[in-house]
C-alpha positions in Angstrom: 9.2 15.4 17.2 8.9 18.9 15.8 8.9 18.1 11.9 6.0 17.9 10.0 4.8 15.5 7.8 3.0 15.6 4.6 0.8 12.6 3.1 0.1 12.8 -0.3 -2.7 10.2 -1.3 -4.6 10.7 1.8 -8.1 9.5 0.8 -7.1 6.1 -0.9 -6.8 2.7 1.1 -3.5 3.0 3.2 -3.3 6.9 3.0 -6.7 7.2 5.2 -5.5 4.9 7.8 -1.8 6.2 7.8 -2.8 9.9 8.5 -5.0 8.8 11.5 -2.4 6.6 12.9 0.5 9.3 12.4 -1.3 12.2 14.2 -1.9 10.0 17.1 1.8 9.6 17.3 3.0 13.0 16.6 -0.3 15.1 17.3 -3.1 16.4 14.6 -1.2 19.9 13.6 1.8 18.2 12.9 0.3 15.7 10.0 -1.1 17.1 7.1 -3.3 15.3 5.0 -3.6 15.8 0.8 -5.2 14.7 -2.0 -7.1 15.6 -5.2 -9.9 14.8 -3.8 -11.5 15.1 0.0 -10.6 12.5 2.2 -13.3 11.4 4.9 -14.6 13.0 7.3 -12.6 11.6 10.2 -9.4 12.6 8.4 -10.9 16.3 7.4 -12.2 17.1 11.0 -9.0 15.9 13.0 -6.3 17.8 11.4 -4.9 20.0 8.4 -6.1 18.8 4.9 -5.0 20.3 1.4 -6.3 19.9 -1.9 -3.1 19.0 -4.0 -2.6 17.5 -7.4 0.6 15.3 -7.1 1.5 16.1 -10.8 2.1 19.8 -10.0 5.4 20.4 -8.7 4.5 24.2 -8.1 1.5 23.4 -5.9 3.6 20.6 -3.8 6.2 22.9 -3.3 3.5 25.5 -2.0 2.0 23.3 0.2 5.5 22.0 1.7 6.8 25.6 2.3 3.1 26.7 4.0 3.7 24.2 6.6 7.5 23.8 6.8 7.3 20.2 5.7 10.3 17.7 6.1 8.9 14.2 5.5 6.7 13.2 3.0 4.8 9.8 2.3 3.9 9.5 -1.1 0.9 7.4 -1.4 -0.9 8.7 -4.8 -0.9 5.9 -7.3 -3.0 4.2 -9.8 -3.1 0.7 -9.2 -2.7 -2.6 -11.0 -6.0 -3.6 -12.6 -7.1 0.1 -13.4 -3.7 0.9 -14.6 -4.0 -1.9 -17.3 -6.9 0.1 -18.7 -5.0 3.4 -19.5 -1.3 2.3 -19.2 0.0 5.8 -20.2 -1.8 7.4 -18.0 -1.0 5.2 -14.8 2.7 5.5 -16.0 2.6 9.3 -16.0 1.0 9.5 -12.6 3.0 6.6 -11.0 6.4 8.1 -12.1 6.0 12.0 -12.5 4.8 11.8 -8.9 7.5 10.3 -7.3 10.3 12.5 -9.4 8.2 15.6 -7.9 9.1 14.5 -4.5 12.4 12.9 -5.4 13.5 16.3 -6.8 12.2 18.0 -3.3 14.5 15.9 -1.1 17.4 16.3 -3.8 17.2 19.9 -3.5 17.4 19.5 0.5 13.7 20.9 0.9 12.9 18.0 2.6 14.6 15.6 4.6 13.1 12.0 4.2 10.6 10.4 1.8 8.2 7.0 1.7 7.5 5.8 -1.5 5.3 2.4 -1.5 6.6 -0.6 -3.8 4.6 -3.6 -4.1 4.8 -7.5 -5.1 3.7 -6.2 -8.7 7.1 -6.0 -9.1 7.3 -9.6 -9.4 6.6 -11.6 -12.4 6.1 -15.0 -14.1 9.9 -16.1 -13.6 9.9 -15.2 -10.2 10.1 -18.0 -7.6 6.5 -18.3 -6.0 7.1 -19.5 -2.8 9.0 -17.8 -0.1 9.7 -15.2 -2.9 13.4 -13.8 -1.6 14.3 -9.8 -1.2 16.8 -10.2 -4.2 15.4 -12.7 -7.0 14.7 -12.6 -10.6 12.1 -9.3 -11.2 10.2 -9.1 -14.5 6.7 -7.5 -14.1 4.0 -7.8 -16.9 2.0 -5.1 -15.8 2.4 -1.1 -15.9 1.6 -0.9 -12.4 4.6 -3.5 -11.6 6.6 -1.8 -14.2 6.5 1.3 -12.8 7.2 0.0 -9.5 10.2 -1.4 -10.6 11.2 1.6 -12.2 10.4 3.6 -9.2 12.5 1.3 -7.0 15.6 2.1 -9.5 15.4 5.8 -9.4 14.8 5.8 -5.5 18.0 4.1 -5.7 19.6 6.4 -8.2 18.8 9.4 -6.2 19.9 7.9 -3.0 23.1 7.2 -4.4 23.8 10.1 -6.4 22.0 12.6 -4.1 22.4 11.5 -0.8 18.1 11.2 -0.8 16.8 9.2 2.1 13.7 7.5 0.6 12.2 4.3 2.3 10.1 1.6 0.4 8.1 -1.4 1.4 7.0 -3.9 -1.1 3.3 -4.1 -0.1 1.1 -7.3 -0.4 -2.6 -7.1 -1.1 -3.8 -4.9 1.8 -6.9 -5.4 3.7 -9.1 -3.0 5.4 -12.7 -2.1 6.1 -12.3 2.0 6.5 -12.4 2.8 2.9 -13.5 0.9 -0.7 -11.1 -1.0 -2.6 -9.3 1.1 -5.1 -8.6 -1.0 -8.3 -6.0 -3.8 -7.2 -5.5 -7.3 -8.3 -6.1 -8.0 -4.8 -9.2 -6.2 -3.8 -11.5 -9.9 -3.9 -10.5 -9.9 -0.1 -11.9 -6.7 0.7 -15.3 -6.8 -1.8 -16.1 -10.3 -0.2 -16.7 -9.0 3.3 -19.1 -6.1 1.8 -20.6 -8.7 -0.2 -20.8 -11.5 2.4 -22.7 -9.2 5.1 -24.9 -7.5 2.4 -25.8 -10.8 0.0 -24.4 -13.7 1.9 -22.8 -14.6 -1.5 -19.9 -13.1 -3.5 -18.5 -14.2 -6.7 -14.6 -14.0 -6.5 -12.7 -12.6 -9.8 -9.7 -15.1 -9.1 -9.9 -18.8 -8.7 -10.8 -20.4 -5.6 -7.0 -21.7 -5.4 -5.3 -18.5 -6.2 -2.8 -18.1 -3.3 -1.6 -14.3 -2.6 0.3 -12.6 0.1 -2.0 -10.7 2.1 -1.8 -8.2 5.0 -4.4 -6.5 7.3 -3.7 -2.8 7.2 -2.9 -2.6 10.8 0.4 -4.7 10.2 0.9 -2.4 7.0 0.4 0.8 8.9 2.8 -0.8 11.4 5.6 -1.7 8.8 5.7 1.7 7.4 5.9 4.0 10.2 8.5 1.5 12.0 10.6 1.7 8.7 10.4 5.6 8.7 11.6 5.9 12.4 14.0 3.5 12.1 17.9 4.1 11.7 19.1 4.9 8.1 20.8 1.4 6.8 23.0 3.4 4.3 21.2 1.8 1.4 17.9 2.1 -0.6 16.1 -1.1 0.0 12.6 -1.5 -1.3 12.0 -4.2 1.2 10.0 -7.2 1.2 7.3 -7.6 4.2 4.6 -10.5 4.7 2.2 -11.3 7.0 -0.2 -14.0 5.6 -1.2 -16.0 2.5 -4.2 -17.4 1.4 -6.6 -18.4 -1.5 -9.9 -17.0 -1.9 -11.6 -20.3 -0.6 -9.6 -20.4 2.5 -10.8 -16.7 3.2 -14.3 -18.0 2.3 -14.0 -20.7 4.9 -12.8 -18.4 7.6 -15.6 -16.0 7.0 -18.2 -19.0 7.2 -17.0 -19.6 10.7 -19.0 -16.7 11.4 -21.6 -16.2 8.6 -22.5 -19.9 8.3 -24.7 -19.3 5.2 -22.5 -17.3 3.4 -21.7 -19.0 -0.3 -18.8 -18.3 -2.4 -18.6 -18.7 -6.4 -15.9 -18.3 -8.8 -16.1 -16.1 -12.0 -12.4 -15.2 -13.1 -11.7 -12.2 -15.5 -8.6 -10.3 -16.3 -7.1 -9.8 -13.4 -6.2 -13.8 -12.9 -3.3 -13.5 -15.1 -2.1 -10.6 -13.2 -2.6 -12.7 -10.0 -1.0 -15.6 -11.5 2.4 -13.6 -12.4 2.5 -12.6 -8.3 4.0 -14.6 -5.7 2.5 -17.2 -3.2 4.5 -16.2 -0.1 7.5 -13.5 0.5 10.3 -13.9 2.3 10.9 -10.7 4.6 13.9 -12.0 7.0 15.9 -8.8 5.3 13.2 -6.4 6.8 13.1 -8.7 10.2 17.1 -8.4 10.5 17.2 -4.6 9.8 14.4 -3.0 11.8 12.9 -5.8 13.5 9.3 -5.8 11.7 7.1 -8.5 12.1 3.2 -8.9 11.5 1.1 -9.6 14.1 -2.5 -10.4 13.1 -3.1 -14.0 11.9 -6.4 -14.8 9.2 -9.0 -15.4 12.2 -8.0 -11.8 14.0 -8.1 -10.4 10.0 -11.5 -11.6 9.6 -13.0 -10.8 12.9 -11.7 -7.6 12.8 -13.3 -6.9 9.2 -16.8 -8.1 10.6 -16.4 -6.0 13.5 -15.1 -2.8 11.9 -18.3 -3.6 9.3 -20.7 -3.6 12.3 -21.6 -7.3 11.6 -19.7 -8.3 14.8 -20.1 -6.5 18.1 
């Protein structure tokens, strides 16, 4: 592949690992990382990096022209819990960044876009178990509202202007290479740091709050697999699924390796958001269209996190 790839939001949880994986596949010089703040050492040292404000259309165009970019992964966003504290700012960032990239494709400057949606598009009226690809969608958070609007705008640009834009609806993502970024599922990352450091953790969700989750390796695999797939001829924000578990179930899985670990529960405002989301996801559409299937189970996830944080060898 000779086409150059730009990752916007490369300092975030998914962006960091996405850059590294794409560089393994396509070569360091073909994958340009960018963010409004510097990335981690591994990203900065392994290939090109540009400081870039996704809200500045002229700056984006300059970077795209400089490197002859043909594919953009737009990973910059304000996540659910933080977005609730500043709804207008979150809306402006999440929507205007998308328009800036969609317009580049509309004008034939770039060929293909990845834009992530989320299970946050679902709401209290959505079926909780095995949530279908097509169902009632009435989000109650500004993050979810922006993702639903984004899905509709992606479909519009696809149908009206022939833009090749691709999306998955990420569940909660778990990884150890970056710290949590303000999402409602962040307890499932924070818990590992606290289990190692303090041997205890106070979850901001109740013990039986079951949510769809995914280990980072599977999330990266789904992202790249969709971008490499043949064009289906329509825009779909695909459901993808891997695991569903509660804070209590995760604590038990951690206690297998850290027996003295204690779990406490102090639900906060994020509980209401979590209660509006599905417990499990039906991703059969992605299975059928581009052969998607998650690989990592709960025990593998826990072991990998503890190894990554240098607790286990």
